[in-house]
gemmi code that builds the backbone of each chain (N, CA, C; Angstrom):
import gemmi

chains = {
    "A": [
        ("GLU", (17.476, -6.619, 9.450), (16.651, -5.500, 8.805), (15.925, -6.077, 7.627)),
        ("VAL", (14.612, -5.820, 7.630), (13.750, -6.286, 6.476), (14.123, -5.455, 5.404)),
        ("GLN", (14.241, -6.131, 4.160), (14.477, -5.443, 2.873), (13.770, -6.054, 1.812)),
        ("LEU", (13.112, -5.311, 0.941), (12.398, -5.849, -0.184), (12.935, -5.002, -1.444)),
        ("VAL", (13.505, -5.704, -2.429), (14.010, -5.013, -3.486), (13.471, -5.601, -4.875)),
        ("GLU", (12.770, -4.623, -5.442), (12.092, -4.898, -6.796), (13.118, -4.877, -8.018)),
        ("SER", (12.815, -5.423, -9.009), (13.527, -5.410, -10.238), (12.656, -5.857, -11.371)),
        ("GLY", (13.130, -5.474, -12.627), (12.432, -5.987, -13.739), (11.577, -5.006, -14.466)),
        ("GLY", (11.370, -3.823, -13.987), (10.535, -2.779, -14.656), (11.143, -2.284, -15.977)),
        ("GLY", (10.512, -1.562, -16.700), (11.013, -0.836, -17.844), (9.846, -0.476, -18.756)),
        ("LEU", (10.284, -0.161, -20.023), (9.374, 0.246, -21.076), (8.902, -0.926, -21.920)),
        ("VAL", (7.614, -1.084, -22.025), (7.182, -2.155, -22.878), (5.986, -1.553, -23.762)),
        ("GLN", (5.764, -2.215, -24.862), (4.710, -1.793, -25.818), (3.368, -2.413, -25.380)),
        ("PRO", (2.353, -1.761, -25.673), (0.939, -2.203, -25.334), (0.894, -3.710, -25.951)),
        ("GLY", (0.306, -4.542, -25.144), (0.124, -5.922, -25.533), (1.333, -6.712, -25.113)),
        ("GLY", (2.425, -6.259, -24.698), (3.553, -6.902, -24.347), (3.565, -7.512, -22.916)),
        ("SER", (4.744, -8.104, -22.592), (4.815, -8.758, -21.208), (6.006, -8.226, -20.587)),
        ("LEU", (6.009, -8.426, -19.213), (7.097, -8.141, -18.311), (6.904, -8.870, -17.071)),
        ("ARG", (8.163, -9.153, -16.542), (8.142, -10.019, -15.220), (8.788, -9.229, -14.206)),
        ("LEU", (8.140, -8.866, -13.107), (8.797, -8.132, -12.069), (9.165, -9.283, -10.902)),
        ("SER", (10.238, -8.814, -10.300), (10.807, -9.793, -9.218), (11.043, -8.896, -7.969)),
        ("CYS", (10.956, -9.612, -6.764), (11.112, -8.821, -5.428), (11.934, -9.748, -4.713)),
        ("ALA", (13.200, -9.325, -4.232), (14.132, -10.200, -3.506), (13.892, -9.745, -1.989)),
        ("ALA", (13.578, -10.616, -1.200), (13.266, -10.378, 0.213), (14.433, -10.889, 1.071)),
        ("SER", (14.746, -10.126, 2.214), (15.753, -10.514, 3.137), (15.486, -9.837, 4.506)),
        ("GLY", (16.063, -10.369, 5.482), (15.811, -9.888, 6.843), (14.698, -10.477, 7.631)),
        ("PHE", (14.011, -11.335, 7.027), (12.820, -12.025, 7.755), (12.650, -13.486, 7.109)),
        ("THR", (11.880, -14.301, 7.811), (11.518, -15.608, 7.288), (10.472, -15.373, 6.279)),
        ("PHE", (10.841, -15.404, 4.962), (9.925, -15.117, 3.857), (8.781, -15.958, 3.818)),
        ("SER", (8.920, -17.263, 4.039), (7.867, -18.290, 3.944), (6.796, -18.107, 5.000)),
        ("ASP", (6.972, -17.254, 5.954), (5.968, -17.081, 7.001), (4.949, -16.123, 6.675)),
        ("TYR", (5.060, -15.322, 5.687), (4.227, -14.128, 5.344), (3.566, -14.244, 4.120)),
        ("TRP", (2.262, -13.752, 4.063), (1.565, -13.397, 2.964), (2.332, -12.144, 2.283)),
        ("MET", (2.402, -12.147, 0.953), (3.053, -11.130, 0.164), (2.110, -10.411, -0.806)),
        ("THR", (2.359, -9.176, -1.148), (1.319, -8.419, -1.972), (2.190, -7.557, -2.909)),
        ("TRP", (1.401, -7.320, -3.964), (1.951, -6.243, -4.960), (0.960, -5.067, -4.974)),
        ("VAL", (1.507, -3.862, -4.856), (0.664, -2.618, -4.843), (1.272, -1.746, -5.971)),
        ("ARG", (0.411, -1.055, -6.663), (0.967, -0.132, -7.668), (0.479, 1.301, -7.507)),
        ("GLN", (1.190, 2.281, -8.058), (0.864, 3.624, -7.918), (1.074, 4.277, -9.309)),
        ("THR", (-0.089, 4.786, -9.813), (0.065, 5.421, -11.121), (0.714, 6.711, -10.949)),
        ("PRO", (1.417, 7.396, -12.012), (2.050, 8.556, -11.794), (1.140, 9.668, -11.325)),
        ("GLY", (1.559, 10.342, -10.201), (0.824, 11.408, -9.613), (-0.481, 11.082, -9.057)),
        ("LYS", (-0.738, 9.821, -8.911), (-2.143, 9.401, -8.431), (-1.837, 8.441, -7.152)),
        ("GLY", (-2.860, 7.760, -6.848), (-2.937, 7.151, -5.584), (-2.466, 5.627, -5.731)),
        ("LEU", (-2.721, 4.920, -4.692), (-2.228, 3.504, -4.560), (-3.382, 2.570, -4.933)),
        ("GLU", (-3.098, 1.520, -5.590), (-4.079, 0.470, -5.890), (-3.328, -0.900, -5.570)),
        ("TRP", (-4.085, -1.724, -4.689), (-3.722, -2.947, -4.497), (-3.831, -3.926, -5.725)),
        ("VAL", (-2.839, -4.840, -6.019), (-2.932, -5.556, -7.304), (-3.226, -6.971, -7.121)),
        ("ALA", (-2.304, -7.687, -6.172), (-2.521, -9.083, -5.939), (-1.815, -9.473, -4.674)),
        ("ASN", (-2.353, -10.660, -4.002), (-1.529, -11.181, -2.956), (-1.348, -12.704, -3.177)),
        ("ILE", (-0.502, -13.314, -2.282), (-0.348, -14.705, -2.315), (-0.031, -15.311, -0.901)),
        ("ARG", (-0.567, -16.341, -0.685), (-0.458, -17.034, 0.558), (1.110, -17.545, 0.786)),
        ("GLN", (1.366, -17.835, 2.122), (2.695, -18.216, 2.358), (3.250, -19.414, 1.552)),
        ("ASP", (2.349, -20.403, 1.231), (2.760, -21.559, 0.516), (2.491, -21.552, -1.022)),
        ("GLY", (1.894, -20.317, -1.316), (1.501, -20.222, -2.729), (0.235, -20.830, -3.140)),
        ("SER", (-0.520, -21.328, -2.280), (-1.687, -22.102, -2.481), (-3.025, -21.260, -2.779)),
        ("GLN", (-2.830, -19.894, -2.365), (-3.977, -19.065, -2.418), (-3.420, -17.788, -3.146)),
        ("LYS", (-4.121, -17.253, -4.184), (-3.719, -16.056, -4.821), (-5.047, -15.219, -5.158)),
        ("LYS", (-4.882, -13.876, -5.122), (-6.084, -13.036, -5.273), (-5.621, -11.896, -6.060)),
        ("TYR", (-6.451, -11.437, -6.969), (-6.136, -10.346, -7.870), (-7.261, -9.265, -7.874)),
        ("VAL", (-6.882, -8.059, -8.164), (-7.833, -6.928, -8.385), (-8.423, -7.278, -9.760)),
        ("ASP", (-9.694, -6.961, -10.048), (-10.431, -7.291, -11.174), (-9.609, -6.936, -12.506)),
        ("SER", (-9.075, -5.730, -12.387), (-8.572, -5.059, -13.706), (-7.329, -5.866, -14.136)),
        ("VAL", (-6.822, -6.774, -13.404), (-5.602, -7.550, -13.901), (-5.822, -8.960, -13.967)),
        ("LYS", (-7.050, -9.435, -13.485), (-7.342, -10.858, -13.614), (-7.225, -11.468, -15.006)),
        ("GLY", (-6.596, -12.615, -15.095), (-6.325, -13.225, -16.375), (-5.159, -12.658, -17.164)),
        ("ARG", (-4.550, -11.669, -16.749), (-3.461, -10.965, -17.397), (-2.145, -11.127, -16.559)),
        ("PHE", (-2.397, -11.030, -15.231), (-1.193, -10.901, -14.386), (-1.207, -12.176, -13.538)),
        ("THR", (0.040, -12.753, -13.176), (0.095, -13.840, -12.324), (1.135, -13.631, -11.151)),
        ("ILE", (0.699, -13.762, -10.031), (1.703, -13.621, -8.888), (2.168, -14.993, -8.484)),
        ("SER", (3.450, -15.084, -8.110), (4.032, -16.384, -7.682), (5.170, -15.956, -6.579)),
        ("ARG", (5.624, -17.176, -6.056), (6.815, -16.960, -5.071), (7.593, -18.254, -5.041)),
        ("ASP", (8.857, -18.039, -4.705), (9.822, -19.098, -4.579), (10.393, -18.975, -3.149)),
        ("ASN", (9.842, -19.785, -2.207), (10.434, -19.651, -0.787), (11.794, -20.060, -0.532)),
        ("THR", (12.248, -20.887, -1.526), (13.709, -21.303, -1.335), (14.708, -20.263, -1.781)),
        ("LYS", (14.190, -19.143, -2.435), (14.910, -18.078, -2.998), (14.516, -16.807, -2.181)),
        ("SER", (13.432, -16.932, -1.445), (12.921, -15.753, -0.767), (12.528, -14.641, -1.795)),
        ("SER", (11.826, -15.045, -2.855), (11.579, -14.154, -4.015), (10.155, -14.237, -4.334)),
        ("LEU", (9.647, -13.097, -4.691), (8.182, -12.897, -5.076), (8.197, -12.405, -6.544)),
        ("SER", (7.315, -12.755, -7.356), (7.239, -12.366, -8.767), (5.936, -11.902, -9.128)),
        ("LEU", (5.809, -11.112, -10.302), (4.552, -10.735, -10.874), (4.799, -10.798, -12.407)),
        ("GLN", (4.122, -11.758, -13.089), (4.131, -11.880, -14.539), (2.995, -11.165, -15.008)),
        ("MET", (3.303, -10.024, -15.895), (2.337, -9.216, -16.461), (2.295, -9.424, -17.911)),
        ("ASN", (1.212, -9.873, -18.397), (0.968, -10.074, -19.890), (-0.102, -9.206, -20.341)),
        ("SER", (-0.236, -9.081, -21.696), (-1.304, -8.228, -22.326), (-1.398, -6.773, -21.701)),
        ("LEU", (-0.168, -6.250, -21.446), (-0.001, -4.982, -20.859), (-0.779, -3.825, -21.573)),
        ("ARG", (-1.350, -2.904, -20.805), (-2.135, -1.821, -21.313), (-1.511, -0.549, -20.855)),
        ("ALA", (-1.977, 0.577, -21.511), (-1.333, 1.881, -21.064), (-1.720, 2.111, -19.578)),
        ("GLU", (-2.907, 1.721, -19.222), (-3.425, 1.967, -17.815), (-2.642, 1.170, -16.732)),
        ("ASP", (-1.756, 0.297, -17.184), (-0.998, -0.524, -16.173), (0.253, 0.234, -15.959)),
        ("THR", (0.571, 1.368, -16.569), (1.756, 2.220, -16.249), (1.698, 2.678, -14.874)),
        ("ALA", (2.722, 2.310, -14.093), (2.664, 2.665, -12.643), (4.098, 2.180, -12.063)),
        ("VAL", (4.283, 2.608, -10.845), (5.355, 2.124, -9.950), (4.692, 0.892, -9.269)),
        ("TYR", (5.381, -0.229, -9.328), (4.877, -1.524, -8.715), (5.756, -1.682, -7.458)),
        ("TYR", (4.937, -1.870, -6.254), (5.719, -2.077, -5.013), (5.359, -3.453, -4.526)),
        ("CYS", (6.444, -4.211, -4.121), (6.299, -5.374, -3.398), (6.075, -5.001, -1.906)),
        ("ALA", (5.227, -5.630, -1.184), (5.051, -5.283, 0.186), (4.677, -6.416, 1.007)),
        ("ARG", (5.058, -6.557, 2.292), (4.792, -7.713, 3.111), (3.578, -7.421, 3.911)),
        ("ASP", (2.610, -8.385, 3.830), (1.435, -8.320, 4.703), (1.857, -8.611, 6.103)),
        ("SER", (1.395, -7.926, 7.089), (1.921, -8.101, 8.441), (1.535, -9.480, 8.992)),
        ("GLY", (0.626, -10.202, 8.398), (0.039, -11.468, 8.819), (0.951, -12.613, 8.628)),
        ("ARG", (1.110, -13.373, 9.698), (1.836, -14.674, 9.490), (0.799, -15.882, 9.739)),
        ("ASP", (-0.535, -15.472, 9.619), (-1.637, -16.412, 9.862), (-2.067, -17.117, 8.547)),
        ("VAL", (-3.134, -17.942, 8.739), (-3.683, -18.626, 7.635), (-4.261, -17.539, 6.713)),
        ("ALA", (-4.917, -16.513, 7.315), (-5.563, -15.383, 6.517), (-4.734, -14.125, 6.623)),
        ("PRO", (-4.635, -13.389, 5.429), (-3.921, -12.181, 5.541), (-4.485, -11.076, 6.501)),
        ("ARG", (-3.675, -10.158, 6.941), (-4.275, -9.150, 7.777), (-4.555, -7.913, 6.990)),
        ("TYR", (-4.183, -7.793, 5.814), (-4.440, -6.673, 4.867), (-3.932, -5.403, 5.372)),
        ("TYR", (-2.832, -5.334, 5.973), (-2.116, -4.163, 6.086), (-0.639, -4.460, 5.879)),
        ("PHE", (0.167, -3.476, 5.504), (1.524, -3.774, 4.893), (2.552, -3.064, 5.667)),
        ("ASP", (3.360, -3.901, 6.301), (4.275, -3.289, 7.244), (5.737, -3.015, 6.658)),
        ("TYR", (6.101, -3.558, 5.580), (7.268, -3.252, 4.845), (7.047, -3.228, 3.323)),
        ("TRP", (7.725, -2.223, 2.737), (7.558, -1.963, 1.226), (8.927, -1.904, 0.651)),
        ("GLY", (8.924, -2.366, -0.746), (10.212, -2.095, -1.405), (10.225, -0.641, -1.950)),
        ("GLN", (11.184, -0.336, -2.714), (11.342, 1.063, -3.151), (10.599, 1.261, -4.431)),
        ("GLY", (10.173, 0.154, -5.051), (9.263, 0.286, -6.195), (10.022, 0.074, -7.585)),
        ("SER", (9.350, -0.372, -8.659), (9.749, -0.548, -9.910), (8.851, -0.029, -10.929)),
        ("LEU", (9.367, 0.873, -11.748), (8.591, 1.573, -12.705), (8.305, 0.791, -13.948)),
        ("VAL", (6.998, 0.607, -14.235), (6.570, -0.030, -15.486), (5.907, 0.970, -16.385)),
        ("THR", (6.420, 1.237, -17.687), (5.734, 2.103, -18.673), (5.332, 1.335, -19.753)),
        ("VAL", (3.997, 1.433, -20.131), (3.388, 0.798, -21.178), (3.093, 1.759, -22.260)),
        ("SER", (3.884, 1.827, -23.306), (3.766, 2.920, -24.398), (4.290, 2.505, -25.637)),
        ("SER", (3.734, 2.918, -26.720), (4.330, 2.703, -28.021), (5.253, 3.679, -28.521)),
    ],
    "B": [
        ("SER", (-18.756, -0.987, -5.093), (-17.573, -1.116, -4.295), (-17.564, -0.069, -3.225)),
        ("TYR", (-16.848, -0.376, -2.193), (-16.663, 0.598, -1.011), (-15.808, 1.733, -1.309)),
        ("VAL", (-16.221, 2.964, -1.030), (-15.521, 4.089, -1.366), (-15.130, 4.903, -0.160)),
        ("VAL", (-13.939, 5.304, -0.083), (-13.464, 6.113, 0.957), (-12.941, 7.516, 0.385)),
        ("THR", (-13.139, 8.508, 1.202), (-12.891, 9.868, 0.766), (-11.810, 10.517, 1.637)),
        ("GLN", (-10.803, 11.091, 1.143), (-9.812, 12.030, 1.863), (-9.841, 13.352, 1.330)),
        ("PRO", (-9.645, 14.315, 2.136), (-9.388, 15.692, 1.576), (-8.106, 15.660, 0.762)),
        ("PRO", (-8.085, 16.360, -0.371), (-6.959, 16.339, -1.137), (-5.655, 17.050, -0.370)),
        ("SER", (-6.013, 18.082, 0.399), (-4.867, 18.749, 1.021), (-5.211, 19.166, 2.410)),
        ("VAL", (-4.286, 19.269, 3.227), (-4.431, 19.822, 4.697), (-3.152, 20.604, 4.855)),
        ("SER", (-3.233, 21.916, 5.337), (-2.163, 22.662, 5.831), (-2.234, 22.891, 7.286)),
        ("VAL", (-1.004, 23.079, 7.919), (-0.920, 23.294, 9.230), (0.341, 24.033, 9.563)),
        ("ALA", (0.465, 24.854, 10.640), (1.602, 25.487, 11.022), (2.428, 24.572, 11.869)),
        ("PRO", (3.768, 24.740, 11.817), (4.639, 23.988, 12.819), (4.257, 24.053, 14.232)),
        ("GLY", (4.125, 22.896, 14.959), (3.819, 22.924, 16.302), (2.359, 22.717, 16.585)),
        ("LYS", (1.530, 22.934, 15.585), (0.075, 22.703, 15.652), (-0.266, 21.309, 15.398)),
        ("THR", (-1.600, 21.056, 15.502), (-2.126, 19.684, 15.310), (-2.734, 19.520, 13.856)),
        ("ALA", (-2.378, 18.494, 13.170), (-2.966, 18.227, 11.881), (-3.937, 17.068, 12.084)),
        ("ARG", (-5.165, 17.167, 11.477), (-6.107, 16.042, 11.441), (-6.400, 15.744, 10.014)),
        ("ILE", (-6.229, 14.419, 9.641), (-6.614, 14.017, 8.224), (-7.578, 12.933, 8.299)),
        ("THR", (-8.716, 13.273, 7.643), (-9.816, 12.346, 7.770), (-9.983, 11.375, 6.507)),
        ("CYS", (-10.720, 10.243, 6.909), (-10.875, 9.187, 5.865), (-12.383, 8.910, 5.988)),
        ("GLY", (-13.317, 9.212, 5.158), (-14.690, 9.032, 5.248), (-15.251, 7.874, 4.499)),
        ("GLY", (-16.184, 7.127, 5.008), (-16.783, 5.910, 4.288), (-18.013, 5.604, 5.141)),
        ("ASN", (-18.824, 4.841, 4.510), (-20.036, 4.420, 5.108), (-19.777, 3.410, 6.184)),
        ("ARG", (-20.029, 3.831, 7.428), (-19.955, 2.867, 8.570), (-18.425, 2.441, 8.698)),
        ("ILE", (-17.585, 3.382, 8.389), (-16.124, 2.892, 8.307), (-15.645, 2.532, 9.789)),
        ("GLY", (-16.322, 2.990, 10.768), (-16.063, 2.656, 12.084), (-16.087, 1.238, 12.460)),
        ("SER", (-16.841, 0.460, 11.502), (-16.917, -0.926, 11.783), (-15.771, -1.702, 11.009)),
        ("LYS", (-14.783, -0.958, 10.369), (-13.776, -1.637, 9.550), (-12.460, -1.210, 10.232)),
        ("ASN", (-11.361, -1.982, 10.063), (-10.029, -1.673, 10.532), (-9.391, -0.769, 9.480)),
        ("VAL", (-8.910, 0.420, 9.959), (-8.351, 1.298, 9.058), (-6.791, 1.410, 9.345)),
        ("HIS", (-6.025, 1.547, 8.254), (-4.579, 1.672, 8.360), (-4.125, 2.874, 7.700)),
        ("TRP", (-3.114, 3.537, 8.166), (-2.583, 4.773, 7.638), (-1.087, 4.682, 7.075)),
        ("TYR", (-0.771, 5.213, 5.942), (0.531, 5.276, 5.430), (0.956, 6.668, 5.193)),
        ("GLN", (2.402, 6.927, 5.415), (2.945, 8.198, 4.964), (3.882, 7.930, 3.767)),
        ("GLN", (3.675, 8.772, 2.852), (4.563, 8.712, 1.648), (5.172, 10.032, 1.251)),
        ("LYS", (6.554, 10.053, 1.465), (7.270, 11.257, 0.986), (7.610, 11.170, -0.561)),
        ("PRO", (7.866, 12.241, -1.184), (8.250, 12.315, -2.613), (9.328, 11.353, -2.969)),
        ("GLY", (9.105, 10.493, -3.926), (10.268, 9.567, -4.412), (10.420, 8.360, -3.456)),
        ("GLN", (9.660, 8.251, -2.401), (9.755, 7.183, -1.531), (8.707, 6.234, -1.529)),
        ("ALA", (8.995, 5.043, -0.899), (7.891, 4.072, -0.657), (6.945, 4.530, 0.499)),
        ("PRO", (5.760, 3.963, 0.511), (4.893, 4.326, 1.715), (5.475, 3.639, 2.970)),
        ("ILE", (5.224, 4.269, 4.094), (5.539, 3.729, 5.376), (4.194, 3.626, 6.255)),
        ("LEU", (4.084, 2.522, 6.893), (2.945, 2.321, 7.765), (3.103, 3.100, 9.105)),
        ("VAL", (2.161, 3.910, 9.409), (2.286, 4.929, 10.501), (1.196, 4.494, 11.688)),
        ("ILE", (0.082, 3.950, 11.239), (-0.989, 3.516, 12.231), (-1.655, 2.367, 11.545)),
        ("TYR", (-1.829, 1.202, 12.409), (-2.649, 0.109, 11.984), (-3.735, -0.254, 12.885)),
        ("TYR", (-4.740, -0.899, 12.371), (-5.808, -1.119, 13.381), (-6.399, 0.053, 14.052)),
        ("ASP", (-6.636, 1.113, 13.238), (-7.210, 2.306, 13.723), (-6.327, 3.262, 14.457)),
        ("LYS", (-5.674, 2.591, 15.462), (-4.986, 3.493, 16.397), (-3.587, 2.960, 16.931)),
        ("ASP", (-3.170, 1.737, 16.431), (-1.903, 1.188, 16.888), (-0.646, 1.827, 16.045)),
        ("ARG", (0.432, 1.949, 16.821), (1.530, 2.503, 16.158), (2.666, 1.475, 16.037)),
        ("PRO", (3.247, 1.347, 14.751), (4.372, 0.383, 14.644), (5.516, 0.940, 15.428)),
        ("SER", (6.498, 0.116, 15.857), (7.614, 0.661, 16.513), (8.499, 1.580, 15.715)),
        ("GLY", (8.866, 2.502, 16.168), (9.638, 3.573, 15.464), (8.871, 4.734, 14.983)),
        ("ILE", (7.541, 4.636, 15.131), (6.651, 5.754, 14.810), (6.517, 6.630, 15.989)),
        ("PRO", (6.679, 8.014, 15.876), (6.573, 8.806, 17.115), (5.204, 8.721, 17.724)),
        ("GLU", (5.183, 9.089, 19.003), (3.881, 9.096, 19.707), (3.075, 10.276, 19.219)),
        ("ARG", (3.576, 11.198, 18.511), (2.785, 12.243, 17.922), (1.788, 11.859, 16.865)),
        ("PHE", (1.947, 10.657, 16.359), (1.020, 10.126, 15.507), (-0.013, 9.244, 16.218)),
        ("SER", (-1.346, 9.572, 16.036), (-2.393, 8.786, 16.644), (-3.518, 8.680, 15.607)),
        ("GLY", (-4.480, 7.637, 16.024), (-5.611, 7.453, 15.125), (-6.803, 7.100, 15.756)),
        ("SER", (-7.881, 7.376, 15.257), (-9.243, 7.005, 15.719), (-10.220, 6.647, 14.596)),
        ("ASN", (-11.285, 6.083, 15.068), (-12.230, 5.521, 13.953), (-13.569, 5.403, 14.608)),
        ("SER", (-14.474, 6.120, 14.125), (-15.888, 5.932, 14.684), (-16.881, 6.460, 13.673)),
        ("GLY", (-18.005, 5.861, 13.740), (-19.114, 6.236, 12.737), (-18.692, 6.141, 11.272)),
        ("ASN", (-18.693, 7.280, 10.569), (-18.438, 7.305, 9.202), (-17.056, 8.022, 8.922)),
        ("THR", (-16.210, 8.171, 9.872), (-14.936, 8.851, 9.812), (-13.881, 8.265, 10.635)),
        ("ALA", (-12.825, 8.028, 9.889), (-11.441, 7.601, 10.587), (-10.607, 8.852, 10.444)),
        ("THR", (-9.752, 9.048, 11.562), (-8.901, 10.271, 11.577), (-7.547, 9.939, 11.900)),
        ("LEU", (-6.505, 10.492, 11.170), (-5.077, 10.350, 11.601), (-4.846, 11.764, 12.169)),
        ("THR", (-4.261, 11.805, 13.422), (-3.909, 13.028, 14.018), (-2.395, 13.149, 14.253)),
        ("ILE", (-1.806, 14.174, 13.805), (-0.351, 14.438, 14.111), (-0.246, 15.589, 14.988)),
        ("SER", (0.201, 15.372, 16.079), (0.496, 16.502, 17.152), (1.816, 17.069, 16.865)),
        ("ARG", (1.792, 18.299, 17.293), (3.194, 19.061, 17.289), (3.931, 18.795, 15.994)),
        ("VAL", (3.193, 19.274, 15.002), (3.682, 18.946, 13.545), (5.006, 19.644, 13.269)),
        ("GLU", (5.843, 18.806, 12.672), (7.162, 19.186, 12.240), (7.330, 19.305, 10.726)),
        ("ALA", (8.297, 20.038, 10.250), (8.511, 20.189, 8.871), (8.748, 18.768, 8.131)),
        ("GLY", (9.324, 17.915, 8.779), (9.643, 16.601, 8.364), (8.361, 15.566, 8.185)),
        ("ASP", (7.176, 16.169, 8.669), (5.928, 15.476, 8.526), (5.295, 15.774, 7.275)),
        ("GLU", (5.824, 16.704, 6.442), (5.301, 17.068, 5.190), (5.272, 15.775, 4.271)),
        ("ALA", (4.182, 15.407, 3.713), (4.090, 14.083, 3.079), (2.702, 13.884, 2.451)),
        ("ASP", (2.445, 12.834, 1.736), (1.057, 12.395, 1.327), (0.734, 11.285, 2.358)),
        ("TYR", (-0.539, 11.238, 2.842), (-1.029, 10.311, 3.783), (-2.246, 9.618, 3.169)),
        ("TYR", (-2.127, 8.289, 3.185), (-3.146, 7.502, 2.700), (-3.820, 6.525, 3.807)),
        ("CYS", (-5.174, 6.494, 3.806), (-5.822, 5.557, 4.581), (-6.041, 4.330, 3.767)),
        ("GLN", (-6.215, 3.194, 4.416), (-6.450, 1.937, 3.698), (-7.273, 0.904, 4.542)),
        ("LEU", (-8.059, 0.170, 3.966), (-8.863, -0.826, 4.689), (-9.107, -1.953, 3.793)),
        ("TYR", (-9.638, -3.111, 4.487), (-10.121, -4.211, 3.712), (-11.559, -4.308, 3.828)),
        ("ASP", (-12.285, -4.344, 2.768), (-13.687, -4.532, 2.740), (-14.185, -5.829, 2.541)),
        ("SER", (-14.692, -6.632, 3.586), (-15.058, -7.982, 3.550), (-16.135, -8.148, 2.422)),
        ("SER", (-17.053, -7.121, 2.381), (-18.255, -7.455, 1.624), (-17.917, -7.575, 0.115)),
        ("THR", (-16.893, -6.915, -0.291), (-16.414, -6.969, -1.671), (-15.135, -7.745, -1.895)),
        ("ASP", (-14.593, -8.133, -0.655), (-13.275, -8.835, -0.646), (-12.227, -8.103, -1.380)),
        ("GLY", (-12.284, -6.791, -1.009), (-11.261, -5.940, -1.627), (-10.415, -5.004, -0.827)),
        ("VAL", (-9.288, -4.740, -1.225), (-8.354, -3.888, -0.471), (-8.493, -2.367, -0.949)),
        ("ILE", (-8.841, -1.484, -0.124), (-9.180, -0.065, -0.611), (-8.208, 0.818, 0.054)),
        ("PHE", (-7.747, 1.763, -0.868), (-6.964, 2.872, -0.554), (-7.659, 4.187, -0.743)),
        ("GLY", (-7.568, 5.063, 0.213), (-8.109, 6.488, -0.038), (-7.193, 7.120, -1.123)),
        ("GLY", (-7.703, 8.186, -1.511), (-7.072, 8.964, -2.634), (-5.709, 9.826, -2.229)),
        ("GLY", (-5.633, 9.901, -0.968), (-4.332, 10.600, -0.361), (-4.694, 11.892, 0.067)),
        ("THR", (-4.045, 12.432, 1.106), (-4.042, 13.759, 1.403), (-2.690, 14.294, 1.580)),
        ("GLU", (-2.425, 15.427, 0.905), (-1.109, 16.171, 0.861), (-1.106, 17.039, 2.091)),
        ("LEU", (-0.214, 16.702, 3.074), (-0.064, 17.493, 4.162), (1.139, 18.544, 3.973)),
        ("THR", (0.715, 19.859, 4.165), (1.715, 20.910, 3.927), (1.888, 21.585, 5.341)),
        ("VAL", (3.175, 21.673, 5.577), (3.584, 22.366, 6.846), (4.069, 23.887, 6.539)),
        ("LEU", (3.140, 24.708, 6.934), (3.276, 26.186, 6.568), (4.633, 26.867, 7.096)),
    ],
}
model = gemmi.Model(1)
for chain_id, residues in chains.items():
    chain = gemmi.Chain(chain_id)
    for i, (resn, *xyz) in enumerate(residues, 1):
        res = gemmi.Residue()
        res.name, res.seqid = resn, gemmi.SeqId(i, " ")
        for name, pos in zip(("N", "CA", "C"), xyz):
            atom = gemmi.Atom()
            atom.name, atom.element = name, gemmi.Element(name[0])
            atom.pos, atom.b_iso = gemmi.Position(*pos), 0.0
            res.add_atom(atom)
        chain.add_residue(res)
    model.add_chain(chain)
structure = gemmi.Structure()
structure.add_model(model)
structure.setup_entities()
């Protein structure tokens, strides 16, 4: 059974940092592109970042470029999101999701999601 | 950037058919995917590549995509289908992943 379990969320002041982790199990983690998607309270979904199977390619939504860093450790089947210079508008539930693609290129649809980790940026 | 539009809400009686639309310029030329999200839960993929169903998704869920509108159709609607539904696509021209704003399905 595929499982994705996020951790690391919490309350942080504006300008602060937080690191989210996602523990994957039930599939060969190193075969898949992985993604972070966030959902602001009461609002919709926003794609944040993705990373290639070997970590050699990463892409970010414009609003987090230069502040967030996605990474992975295939030996531990783990995905991470380092978030720096956090802003109030980064407040959201952050989901780790598996891109369905096992190819060189992502397929850009997400067949498994974690339960989410809430990040609140507030003073 | 590419914009997709979903109706904020759709209501349907049990046993009837619900149609949730996702509008966008020439969306028929793009691959559209649909997710179901119930309160307090993570999204679940219900349709991918316009009309394909993942294993475990009932045949009552179907999809189509043509022209400027993609549609998620839920036949013989049940109370358990009450949820928010999101369309999603990849726009190659902007190299961006786009989610619709979501549609709240209410079963009367």
